[in-house]
N, C-alpha and C positions, 0 to 999 in steps of 0.2 A: 395308712400309706401302702398296704398290699394291693389296692386296686392298682395304681400306676404300674407298678412292677409285673403285675400279671397282664396287663392291656399290653406293657412292651414286649412280655416274652411272646405271648399270642400274635402279635405284629410280626415279630422277629421270624417266628416257625410258620406264618402264611409266607411271608416273604423267600423263605427258602424253598418250601415246597412248591411254591409257583414257578421259581425258579429251575427247578429240577425236571417239571413237567414241560415246561416251553422251551426245550432245548433246539435250537437250530443256529444254522453257522452258514456264511454267505463269503463269498470269495469271487472276486474279479481278476481273470486270466487274459493275457493277450499274446498272440502271435500273428507273426507276418510270415505272407508267403511270396514267394516270384512266381509270378504268373506263365512265367517262360514264353511270353508271347501269347497266350491264349486270350480272349476277348468274350469267352463263354465260361461263365462259373456256376457248377452246379453244386449246391448246398443239401448233401446229402445227411441231414442233420433232423434229430427231433428236437421240437421245440420253436418258440417263437423268434421269427428272424426278421430284423430290421437291417436296411440296407441305405448306406450314406456316401453319396461321393465325396472325392477328397483330392488334392492337390497331389498326392503321392505318388508316385509311380509302382509299388506294390501295393497288394492286397492285405490289410490289416482287420483281424478278425478279434474282436472283443465278446470276452464269454464270462457271462454272469451266472454262477452255479449258487444253490442255495439248498440244503438240508434241512426239511425241517423236523424227521427225526434223527437228527446227528450234533454233535460237537465240533467246535473248531476243531480240536486235536484229531478228531477222526477225517474231516475234511482234508487238513491237511498230510495225512497218512494215503489217502485216496488220490491227491494230487502227484505225491513222491512216488507213488507206483505207476502213475500215468494212467492211470482211469481217464482224464479228462484231457489227454492227448489226440488232439484235430491231426489229421493227417490228408498232405493231399498229391495228387497225382495227375499226370495227364492221359486221357482216354479218348482218343479219336480226336475231335474238334474242341473238348469242354477240358475245364479242369477242375477237377473233383473232389472236393472236401468232403471227408465223414470223419465218423470218431468209432472205428471198430470195438474199442474197450467197451463201450456202453453195451454189447451185445450180452455180456455176463452179469446177472442178477447178482446184487448184493446183499447178503441179510445179516443184521444186527440182532442179536438176543432173539433171534427167531423172527423178526417182522424183517421183510422186502424195505430197501431203504428207499426213502420217498427223496428223490431228484428233481428239482426245477430249473430247466439251464435255458438262458436266454442267450441270443446272438446279436453284436452288431457289427455289421459287415461295411467297411470302408473299403471302397473300391476305387481306380480312377475313372474318369468321366468314359474312356469307349469303352467299358466293361460291362456284361448283362449277367445280370446273377438269376438262377432258377433255383425252385425248389426240386427236390427228387419227386414229386407227383407231376413234373414238367411245368408249372405256373411260373410264370415270371413274378419276381416281388418286385413292386414299387420302391424307386429311388427317392429317397430325398437330399436336395442339394443344399449340403450346409458346409461348402469347402472351408468360408472363412473361420469358423469355430471348431473344423474337423483337426486342421491341418498341423495342429499342433501334436496329433500323438505320435 
């Protein structure tokens, strides 16, 4: 009878240890922008950017954030501290979107926070989206599936 109890104890201890080492957190945030008549958007952000056309008259950005070395409560605190706040402004003939708060490095227990951020940008048909390195992002026309955002 001791063998099954020992096996269960070892199994539970292994599960607890593996959970402690495999901490990660994910969250999706959405922000909308009034483009103020601009038809060129410059995405000045780091990470993967996917652009989809939709029937809305505003631009909507869905941001997926993943912390590979953080917890859900840590991610929630960073969101409340406005670390992932997208900012938009008109400069010349472009509407520029960036996230200035990411310029600051965050360290947790002496290690740099590992953040993976990707963006899905929903724009009206007449809006062109460019990356900060001046290359144009390709658009996916998926208005039927995206109009419910």
